[in-house]
MIGURO-639195 format. One record per atom (N, C-alpha, C, O): residue in one letter; x, y, z. Coordinates in pm, whole numbers, padded with zeros to 5 digits, always signed. Example, Ala and Ser with C-alpha at 12.3 -4.5 7.8 and 13.67 -1.06 7.14 Angstrom:
2
A+01319-00569+00780/A+01230-00450+00780/A+01320-00330+00780/A+01424-00332+00846/S+01285-00225+00708/S+01367-00106+00714/S+01290+00003+00787/S+01341+00114+00804/
// end
This chain:
69
D+00516+00419-01357/D+00570+00521-01417/D+00609+00445-01606/D+00609+00506-01713/M+00634+00304-01580/M+00657+00249-01712/M+00526+00262-01781/M+00530+00324-01888/K+00383+00205-01734/K+00246+00215-01788/K+00233+00357-01855/K+00193+00374-01970/L+00275+00464-01764/L+00234+00624-01844/L+00360+00630-01887/L+00349+00736-01948/K+00465+00601-01902/K+00552+00615-02058/K+00527+00559-02195/K+00568+00603-02303/E+00459+00464-02173/E+00444+00389-02280/E+00296+00469-02313/E+00260+00500-02426/Y+00235+00490-02212/Y+00091+00573-02266/Y+00110+00679-02360/Y+00075+00683-02478/F+00205+00813-02251/F+00275+00913-02355/F+00329+00928-02512/F+00342+01018-02595/S+00353+00789-02502/S+00439+00758-02669/S+00342+00727-02755/S+00381+00693-02867/E+00198+00730-02731/E+00151+00716-02837/E+00017+00848-02813/E-00061+00871-02906/K+00008+00912-02702/K-00119+01003-02657/K-00035+01122-02634/K+00086+01107-02614/K-00079+01218-02636/K-00038+01352-02603/K-00127+01402-02449/K-00068+01487-02383/I-00223+01367-02410/I-00293+01414-02339/I-00306+01277-02236/I-00266+01166-02271/L-00368+01305-02105/L-00395+01218-02025/L-00525+01296-01888/L-00513+01390-01809/T-00650+01188-01920/T-00725+01263-01837/T-00702+01143-01705/T-00613+01058-01704/R-00809+01164-01596/R-00841+01077-01493/R-00882+00929-01518/R-00852+00826-01458/K-00993+00959-01670/K-01039+00846-01682/K-00962+00769-01770/K-00998+00651-01764/D-00865+00787-01854/D-00761+00757-01884/D-00654+00649-01828/D-00601+00543-01861/F-00658+00770-01693/F-00526+00688-01606/F-00570+00561-01495/F-00497+00485-01433/E-00705+00570-01497/E-00790+00447-01422/E-00780+00338-01530/E-00743+00225-01499/T-00808+00365-01639/T-00795+00238-01777/T-00621+00184-01723/T-00581+00082-01665/V-00559+00293-01770/V-00432+00239-01806/V-00351+00111-01653/V-00305-00003-01646/C-00377+00229-01561/C-00311+00185-01467/C-00433+00066-01390/C-00383-00011-01308/H-00559+00053-01412/H-00623-00052-01353/H-00673-00021-01198/H-00699-00101-01108/L-00679+00199-01202/L-00716+00170-01049/L-00850+00205-01051/L-00906+00219-01159/T-00950+00233-00871/T-01062+00305-00873/T-01019+00462-00884/T-00904+00507-00883/R-01154+00542-00897/R-01184+00617-00911/R-01065+00688-00800/R-00960+00741-00837/T-01093+00679-00712/T-01066+00755-00554/T-00866+00734-00547/T-00788+00825-00519/T-00828+00594-00581/T-00699+00595-00625/T-00628+00663-00749/T-00514+00704-00735/A-00685+00673-00854/A-00671+00749-00945/A-00627+00884-00919/A-00518+00933-00950/F-00721+00937-00862/F-00722+01091-00783/F-00601+01097-00724/F-00515+01171-00772/R-00578+01023-00614/R-00467+01015-00525/R-00341+01019-00557/R-00251+01074-00493/Q-00330+00948-00677/Q-00171+00914-00778/Q-00177+00981-00854/Q-00066+00971-00908/L-00250+01075-00923/L-00253+01218-00962/L-00211+01283-00894/L-00100+01325-00929/K-00266+01337-00753/K-00223+01441-00721/K-00067+01428-00674/K+00012+01522-00665/R-00045+01308-00650/R+00105+01318-00589/R+00208+01300-00741/R+00329+01315-00726/L+00168+01278-00841/L+00261+01275-00969/L+00256+01442-00944/L+00351+01492-00884/K+00178+01503-00978/K+00201+01648-00996/K+00262+01679-00833/K+00346+01769-00838/E+00248+01646-00745/E+00351+01729-00635/E+00484+01682-00638/E+00571+01731-00566/E+00508+01571-00734/E+00599+01535-00771/E+00694+01618-00874/E+00815+01627-00889/G+00626+01653-00913/G+00647+01795-01080/G+00686+01684-01211/G+00757+01718-01306/K+00619+01531-01194/K+00590+01443-01317/K+00514+01503-01440/K+00543+01501-01560/L+00385+01567-01357/L+00266+01566-01466/L+00197+01769-01424/L+00189+01849-01331/Q+00173+01759-01531/Q+00134+01922-01517/Q-00004+01948-01582/Q-00018+01926-01702/N-00119+01998-01498/N-00272+01992-01591/N-00262+02115-01650/N-00219+02213-01589/I-00301+02118-01768/I-00319+02203-01856/I-00477+02248-01886/I-00520+02279-01997/N-00527+02246-01805/N-00731+02240-01790/N-00735+02295-01676/N-00638+02300-01600/T-00849+02342-01654/T-00902+02374-01506/T-00873+02273-01470/T-00819+02175-01523/R-00928+02308-01327/R-00950+02261-01159/R-01024+02155-01186/R-00978+02045-01157/V-01125+02165-01232/V-01239+02078-01205/V-01231+01992-01356/V-01257+01872-01349/Q-01215+02018-01416/Q-01229+01926-01601/Q-01016+01914-01614/Q-00955+01992-01687/P-00961+01831-01547/P-00825+01840-01554/P-00774+01757-01692/P-00835+01662-01741/I-00672+01805-01733/I-00593+01727-01861/I-00471+01732-01834/I-00425+01844-01811/Y-00368+01598-01828/Y-00255+01646-01767/Y-00225+01603-01896/Y-00296+01553-01983/V-00060+01645-01892/V+00080+01657-01965/V+00204+01579-01861/V+00190+01549-01742/P+00305+01562-01935/P+00403+01512-01849/P+00506+01644-01844/P+00526+01704-01950/C+00544+01671-01773/C+00659+01766-01760/C+00755+01718-01797/C+00778+01597-01797/P+00853+01831-01848/P+00938+01805-01932/P+01078+01676-01830/P+01063+01668-01708/G+01156+01621-01875/G+01204+01498-01851/G+01145+01363-01797/G+01211+01268-01755/Y+01007+01372-01807/Y+00883+01263-01784/Y+00856+01196-01883/Y+00844+01259-01988/Y+00840+01084-01886/Y+00781+00976-01920/Y+00751+01000-02112/Y+00649+01003-02181/G+00964+01017-02155/G+00941+01021-02324/G+00963+01166-02348/G+00994+01195-02464/V+00955+01255-02269/V+00941+01373-02303/V+01011+01479-02234/V+00977+01531-02128/S+01172+01520-02344/S+01282+01588-02324/S+01266+01690-02224/S+01160+01725-02173/V+01394+01740-02197/V+01394+01856-02116/V+01373+01955-02243/V+01280+02035-02246/T+01451+01945-02330/T+01415+02099-02429/T+01275+02041-02493/T+01232+02152-02527/G+01201+01976-02523/G+01025+01938-02561/G+01015+01864-02646/G+00911+01826-02699/E+01179+01817-02681/E+01165+01750-02800/E+01116+01565-02755/E+01179+01512-02664/E+01044+01515-02800/E+01085+01344-02757/E+01176+01259-02822/E+01194+01144-02780/
// end
């Protein structure tokens, strides 16, 4: 969570490949963790299912509930 908070303080979107790099994960593990984070309501996919792009949900990773940082 801390790595994602730091990542989102500099960037607005996250791809699976970015997640792999930031957290030093394999592709399979990154996919599994992203799925978990979506289910927990921490990340939201704003693109297609085939080419997901993730943004933090309000209240997580430095994004306030009102949408302001």
